[in-house]
N, C-alpha and C positions, 0 to 999 in steps of 0.2 A: 579514800572517798567511800562513804557508805553506799550500799546498794539501795535501790528504790523500794519504798514501802509496798507491801502486797496485802491482799485480804487474807483472813484466817484460812479460807478454803484452799489457798495455795500452799500451805505448810505441808511438807513431806517428811515422812519417816526418815531419820538419819541426818536431818539438818542439825548443825551445831547450835547449842543453847548457851548463851552468855549471861552472867550475872550483871548487876548494875555497875560493877567495877571493871567490866570488860574481860573477866576470866571465863574461859570455856569450862562449863560445868557438866556437860554431857551432850547427848544427842536426843532429838525428838524420837520418842518411842511410839506414842499414840496421840491422836488428836481427838478431843471430845467435843461434840457439838451436834446440833440438829441442822442438817443441810436444808431440809424443807422450810424451816422457819428462820434460817440464817442466824442461828444463835450459837456463839462460840462459848463453850464451857471451860476449856483449858487444855493442857497438854500433860503427858507424862514424859519424864526425862529418864533415860537409861544411860548406860555407859557405852553404848554403841555395839552391843552384841553379847557381852558376857552374861551367861545365865545365872551366875552366882550372886549377882547383885539385884536388888529389887528396884523397880522403877519408882520414882517419886512424882507425886501429883502437884501441878502448879495451876491454880485457878486462873481464869481469864483476866481477873482484876489485877493480877500480878505480872501480866505480860505487858511490857512497855512498848516494844516495837517488833513488828514482823516485817522483815525485809527479805528480798529474794535470796534464799539459801541460808537464812539464819533467824533465830528468835532471840530477843534481848529481854531479860526480866527486869522488873523494878526492884527486885530483892538484892540485898548486899550479900557478901560471902557468908556471914554468920546466919542470916535468915535462910539462905539456901541450905546450909548444913542442917537446919532444924526442920526442913520439909518432911512431911510424913510419907511413909511408903504407900504406894498406890494399892488400893484394895478393889478388886473388880466387883462392881455392883451385881446383885442377883437380878437378872433380867426377866425371869419368868416366875410367876407365883408357884409355890411348891405343889399346889393342886394340879398344875399342868404337867407335872412329872409322872402322874399316875397313868397306868395303862388306860386306853380308850374306854373299855366297858365300865371301869370304876369311876372315870371322870364324868361320864354322861348319866350317872345314876341320879336319884332324887336330890335336888338341891345343888347339883353340880352342872357347870356349863360344859357343853361339848365343844370340841375343837380338834385341831390336828395333833398328832403325836409329835412332840418336839424332838424325839430321838429315834433314829432308825435302829433296827436290831444290830446293824453293823458297827454302831458306835459303842465304845466301852460302857458308858452309862446306860444306854438303851438296852444292852444285853444283860446288865446286872439288876436293874430295877424290878422287872417282873418277878424274878426269883427271890429277891429280898422281900418284896411285898407278900409273896405266898408264904415264905418262912415266917414272917411276922404274924400273919393270920393264923397259922398253925399254933404259934405260941399262945395266942389269946384265947 
């Protein structure tokens, strides 16, 4: 007997994902959507924890059923095999990666620094930008 249907907001990382033929094809890796607007975009499917494989993205239109503890796709085995690897979208414009003084100059919007000096990227960017200016 199948579990009861649930809303997309109930999906949890690690739930098994099945293709339309009932084969388990992986585990939920990420859930994409806008909680405030209640818009479900899709899920990424991983193999349950191995870092050597890349997650694959499944758009919401290809999700057939969301039941307590599982997700069932509308895709058959061949279609699942052709799913593209998930590529993380760039969430901030490149301008926001500049240090504060350079961002708030003429024609630039001011805002918070996206990276602290403790983060790997936050520590590297100022030095990279200074080196680039010296080359120019």
